[in-house]
N, C-alpha and C positions, 0 to 999 in steps of 0.2 A: 250554457252556464256563464254567468257574468264573470268578467275578468277578475274582480276582487275575490270571488269564491274560488276560482281556479288558482289564484295566487296563494290563498290560504291552504288549499289542498296540496299544492306543490311544496310549500314550506313545511307542512306537517309531515308529509311523506319523506321529504329530504332530511329533515332533522331527526327522523326516527331511524335513519340509516339505509333507507331504500336506495338501490342504485339509480343514478340519474337516468340511465338508459331506459329503465322500466318506467320511470315517471314520464319521460318524454313519450314513450310508445303508448302508454295507457291514459295519460291526461293531456299532455301538451299537443301532440300531433292531431288527435281526433277532435280537438276543441273547435276547429273551424275558424280560429282567429287569423288575422293577417300575420305574415311572417315576422314582422317587427315585434308584434306582441308575443308571438311564440318564442322568439329569441330572448325577450325580456323575462319571460317565465323560466326559461332554461337557466338564464344567468341568476335569477332569483333563487332557483333551486340549488344551483352550485354554491351560491353565497350562504344559503341556509345550512348546507352541509359543512362548509368551512367554519361557520360560527359554532355549530354543535359538535365539532370534532369528528364528524362522520364522513369526512371527505373520501371520495373514491380515489384509488391510485391514478396517477397521471395517464396511464394507458387507457382509461375509460373516457378521457376527454377527447372529443372529436375536434378536428381542425376547424378554425373559424369559417373557412369557405363552405363547410357543410352546414353551418348554422345561420349565417348571415345572408342577406339578400345578394343578388348577383354582383353588386359592386364590391363585395368582399369586406365591407366595413359596416359597422352599425350606423344607423341613421337616427337622428333625434326623433323622439315620439312627440306628437302634438301638432 
């Protein structure tokens, strides 16, 4: 699935209140995208929840080391 379509799917599910863990397991992880793009989708989903007021409790947020590349910090896309 193209990145743009995945982004739309993540935004729709996140803004409807679906838990980010479920979106990650069902949409982001099986996408086959590079880790940097998966991290971008996860962050986009999180931001979509924040905008819609559907944010999950803080306990649902995984540490950055579990989401980012081995360096532990996000890298610029492009």
